[in-house]
ZADO-1210 file (C-alpha; in nm, 4 decimals, padded with zeros to 6 digits):
<atoms>
<atom x="00.0027" y="00.0022" z="-00.0003" code="MET" pos="1"/>
<atom x="00.1343" y="00.3363" z="-00.0955" code="THR" pos="2"/>
<atom x="00.0644" y="00.6697" z="00.0736" code="THR" pos="3"/>
<atom x="00.1113" y="01.0235" z="-00.0614" code="THR" pos="4"/>
<atom x="00.2573" y="01.2970" z="00.1603" code="ILE" pos="5"/>
<atom x="00.2785" y="01.6621" z="00.0881" code="ALA" pos="6"/>
<atom x="00.6169" y="01.8174" z="00.0709" code="LEU" pos="7"/>
<atom x="00.7406" y="02.1592" z="-00.0525" code="SER" pos="8"/>
<atom x="00.9226" y="02.1546" z="-00.3842" code="ALA" pos="9"/>
<atom x="01.2489" y="02.2289" z="-00.2145" code="LYS" pos="10"/>
<atom x="01.2102" y="01.9333" z="00.0318" code="SER" pos="11"/>
<atom x="01.1226" y="01.7036" z="-00.2505" code="HIS" pos="12"/>
<atom x="01.4263" y="01.8095" z="-00.4528" code="LYS" pos="13"/>
<atom x="01.6566" y="01.7664" z="-00.1541" code="GLU" pos="14"/>
<atom x="01.5216" y="01.4181" z="-00.0785" code="LEU" pos="15"/>
<atom x="01.5510" y="01.3178" z="-00.4450" code="THR" pos="16"/>
<atom x="01.9145" y="01.4486" z="-00.4506" code="LEU" pos="17"/>
<atom x="01.9887" y="01.2653" z="-00.1250" code="LEU" pos="18"/>
<atom x="01.8347" y="00.9418" z="-00.2601" code="LYS" pos="19"/>
<atom x="02.0506" y="00.9581" z="-00.5624" code="ILE" pos="20"/>
<atom x="02.3668" y="01.0517" z="-00.3764" code="GLU" pos="21"/>
<atom x="02.3289" y="00.7728" z="-00.1157" code="GLU" pos="22"/>
<atom x="02.2213" y="00.5112" z="-00.3727" code="GLY" pos="23"/>
<atom x="01.8742" y="00.4174" z="-00.2413" code="PHE" pos="24"/>
<atom x="01.6488" y="00.2352" z="-00.4796" code="LYS" pos="25"/>
<atom x="01.3477" y="00.4288" z="-00.3996" code="ASN" pos="26"/>
<atom x="01.2227" y="00.7103" z="-00.1694" code="MET" pos="27"/>
<atom x="01.0751" y="00.4637" z="00.0780" code="ASP" pos="28"/>
<atom x="01.4194" y="00.3203" z="00.1523" code="GLU" pos="29"/>
<atom x="01.5556" y="00.6656" z="00.2016" code="LEU" pos="30"/>
<atom x="01.2824" y="00.7759" z="00.4338" code="VAL" pos="31"/>
<atom x="01.3080" y="00.4499" z="00.6405" code="ARG" pos="32"/>
<atom x="01.6868" y="00.5031" z="00.6692" code="ASP" pos="33"/>
<atom x="01.6310" y="00.8638" z="00.7755" code="LEU" pos="34"/>
<atom x="01.3820" y="00.7480" z="01.0379" code="ILE" pos="35"/>
<atom x="01.6284" y="00.4914" z="01.1827" code="ILE" pos="36"/>
<atom x="01.9001" y="00.7509" z="01.1860" code="GLU" pos="37"/>
<atom x="01.6761" y="00.9967" z="01.3707" code="HIS" pos="38"/>
<atom x="01.5917" y="00.7345" z="01.6390" code="LYS" pos="39"/>
<atom x="01.9612" y="00.6429" z="01.6738" code="LYS" pos="40"/>
<atom x="02.0392" y="01.0158" z="01.7277" code="ASN" pos="41"/>
<atom x="01.7698" y="01.0524" z="01.9875" code="LYS" pos="42"/>
<atom x="01.9028" y="00.7464" z="02.1726" code="LEU" pos="43"/>
<atom x="02.2613" y="00.8791" z="02.1635" code="ILE" pos="44"/>
<atom x="02.1448" y="01.2122" z="02.3036" code="LYS" pos="45"/>
<atom x="01.9533" y="01.0560" z="02.5771" code="ALA" pos="46"/>
<atom x="02.2458" y="00.8329" z="02.6598" code="SER" pos="47"/>
<atom x="02.4816" y="01.1298" z="02.6750" code="GLU" pos="48"/>
<atom x="02.2401" y="01.3137" z="02.9136" code="LYS" pos="49"/>
<atom x="02.2150" y="01.0071" z="03.1371" code="VAL" pos="50"/>
<atom x="02.5935" y="00.9789" z="03.1541" code="ARG" pos="51"/>
<atom x="02.6298" y="01.3358" z="03.2204" code="SER" pos="52"/>
<atom x="02.3862" y="01.3127" z="03.5080" code="ARG" pos="53"/>
<atom x="02.5557" y="01.0025" z="03.6421" code="MET" pos="54"/>
<atom x="02.8869" y="01.1751" z="03.6364" code="LYS" pos="55"/>
<atom x="02.7514" y="01.4771" z="03.8262" code="LYS" pos="56"/>
<atom x="02.6124" y="01.2345" z="04.0927" code="LEU" pos="57"/>
<atom x="02.9348" y="01.0294" z="04.0947" code="ASP" pos="58"/>
<atom x="02.7481" y="00.7189" z="03.9814" code="LEU" pos="59"/>
<atom x="02.8781" y="00.4262" z="03.7785" code="SER" pos="60"/>
<atom x="02.6730" y="00.1821" z="03.5719" code="LEU" pos="61"/>
<atom x="02.7402" y="-00.0816" z="03.8399" code="SER" pos="62"/>
<atom x="02.5955" y="00.1446" z="04.1017" code="ASP" pos="63"/>
<atom x="02.2684" y="00.1504" z="03.9048" code="LEU" pos="64"/>
<atom x="02.2630" y="-00.2204" z="03.8543" code="ILE" pos="65"/>
<atom x="02.3115" y="-00.3245" z="04.2141" code="GLU" pos="66"/>
</atoms>
């Protein structure tokens, strides 16, 4: 099943260029990859935030597991 989404001409052009540059077969593959990368980035940022708070509280991972 396909779905249509509305994009500005500029966004469509940029996505098309990115698809070509990165070698994706179709736009769906590109969008799925972008979603995965976004989720990874969110996880990395959350991890950095947790590690920073742990450092401020002088906690280690073993302290949290015990």
